C-alpha positions in Angstrom: -0.3 -1.5 1.5 -3.0 -3.3 -0.5 -6.0 -1.2 -1.3 -9.1 -1.5 0.9 -12.4 -3.2 0.1 -13.9 -2.0 -3.2 -17.2 -2.5 -5.0 -17.3 -5.4 -7.5 -16.7 -4.8 -11.2 -19.8 -4.7 -13.4 -20.4 -4.1 -17.1 -21.1 -0.4 -16.2 -18.2 -0.1 -13.7 -15.0 -1.5 -15.1 -12.1 -2.5 -12.9 -10.0 0.7 -13.1 -13.0 2.7 -11.9 -14.0 0.6 -8.9 -14.3 2.7 -5.8 -14.1 1.9 -2.1 -17.1 0.6 -0.2 -18.1 2.3 3.1 -16.3 -0.5 4.8 -13.2 0.1 2.6 -13.2 3.8 3.6 -13.3 2.8 7.2 -10.5 0.2 6.7 -8.2 2.8 5.0 -8.7 5.5 7.6 -8.4 3.0 10.5 -5.1 1.6 9.2 -3.7 5.1 8.7 -4.6 6.0 12.3 -3.0 2.9 13.6 0.2 3.2 11.5 0.7 6.7 12.8 1.6 5.1 16.2 3.7 2.3 14.8 6.9 3.3 13.0 5.3 5.0 10.0 6.0 8.6 9.0 6.1 8.6 5.3 8.2 11.0 3.2 6.5 9.8 0.0 3.1 8.1 -0.7 2.9 6.5 -4.1 -0.3 4.7 -5.3 -1.6 2.8 -8.3 -3.7 5.2 -10.5 -6.8 2.9 -10.1 -9.6 4.7 -8.2 -9.7 2.2 -5.3 -6.0 2.6 -4.7 -6.0 6.4 -4.9 -8.9 6.6 -2.5 -7.1 4.2 -0.1 -3.9 6.2 -0.3 -5.7 9.5 0.4 -7.7 8.1 3.4 -4.5 6.5 4.7 -2.7 9.8 4.5 -5.6 11.4 6.4 -5.4 8.8 9.1 -1.6 9.2 9.3 -2.1 13.0 9.5 0.5 13.2 6.8 0.8 16.5 4.8 2.6 14.6 2.0 0.9 14.5 -1.3 -0.3 11.2 -2.8 1.3 10.5 -6.1 -0.2 8.2 -8.7 2.5 6.0 -10.2 1.6 3.9 -13.3 4.2 1.2 -12.3 1.8 0.3 -9.4 -1.1 -0.5 -11.7 -2.0 -4.2 -12.1 0.2 -6.0 -14.6 2.9 -3.4 -14.8 6.5 -4.5 -14.4 8.1 -3.5 -11.0 11.5 -2.6 -12.4 10.8 1.1 -13.0 9.1 1.4 -9.6 12.1 -0.2 -7.8 14.5 2.0 -9.7 12.6 5.1 -8.7 12.4 3.9 -5.0 16.1 3.3 -5.0 16.7 6.9 -6.2 15.1 8.3 -3.1 17.2 9.5 -0.2 18.5 6.8 2.2 16.3 8.1 5.0 13.1 8.1 2.9 10.0 6.3 4.1 8.0 5.2 1.1 4.4 4.0 1.3 3.2 2.1 -1.7 -0.5 1.5 -2.2 -1.4 -1.1 -4.8 -2.8 -4.5 -5.8 -2.1 -8.2 -5.5 -0.2 -10.0 -6.9 2.0 -7.0 -7.7 2.7 -6.0 -4.1 3.7 -9.4 -3.0 6.0 -9.6 -6.0 7.6 -6.3 -5.0 7.8 -7.5 -1.4 9.6 -10.6 -2.5 12.1 -8.6 -4.5 12.7 -6.2 -1.6 13.4 -9.0 0.9 15.3 -11.2 -1.5 12.9 -14.1 -1.2 11.3 -16.4 -3.7 7.9 -15.5 -2.5 6.1 -13.1 -0.1 2.8 -13.9 1.5 0.1 -11.9 -0.3 -1.4 -8.9 1.5 -5.0 -9.0 2.5 -7.2 -6.0 1.6 -6.3 -3.0 3.7 -3.1 -4.7 5.1 0.3 -3.1 5.2 3.7 -4.6 5.5 6.8 -2.7 6.7 10.1 -3.6 5.0 13.3 -2.0 6.3 16.7 -2.6 4.9 15.6 -5.7 3.0 13.8 -7.3 6.0 10.2 -7.7 6.8 9.7 -5.9 10.1 5.9 -6.4 10.5 2.5 -6.9 8.8 -0.5 -4.9 9.9 -4.1 -5.8 9.0 -6.5 -2.9 9.2 -8.4 -4.3 12.1 -5.4 -5.4 14.3 -4.6 -3.4 17.4 -0.9 -3.6 16.7 1.5 -4.8 13.9 2.1 -8.6 13.7 5.8 -9.1 14.1 7.5 -10.9 11.2 8.3 -14.6 11.8 
């Protein structure tokens, strides 16, 4: 999932500290509530350590009614290489359901690696994609009633 809508960066509020707008908070909770009914019961919730991503992950977990803790992972921060993240994900049990909350273009790069494609359509803000066994199952914008099936 890509983080929800955040305030703009200013000289006083640098990028790592940008927080969600009210709309962003609504987006994150709403998507979590919808995902709860569509094939998403996470065993792990990993997020970028940037404020907007952590807030998104926490509100997503509330919407999912998930008791799982949200874990900040430096490898999900913008500009970080995905190799360590993918290695950690592969070390999880086979039945794990991992939710990643991060940023573009990093998430689409991870998506491309997971599905074995040259590219992966970037996620919109507060949009999730479900990848299972190397295949994109669906994409789910925060304001959609149901997931959009993969083409």
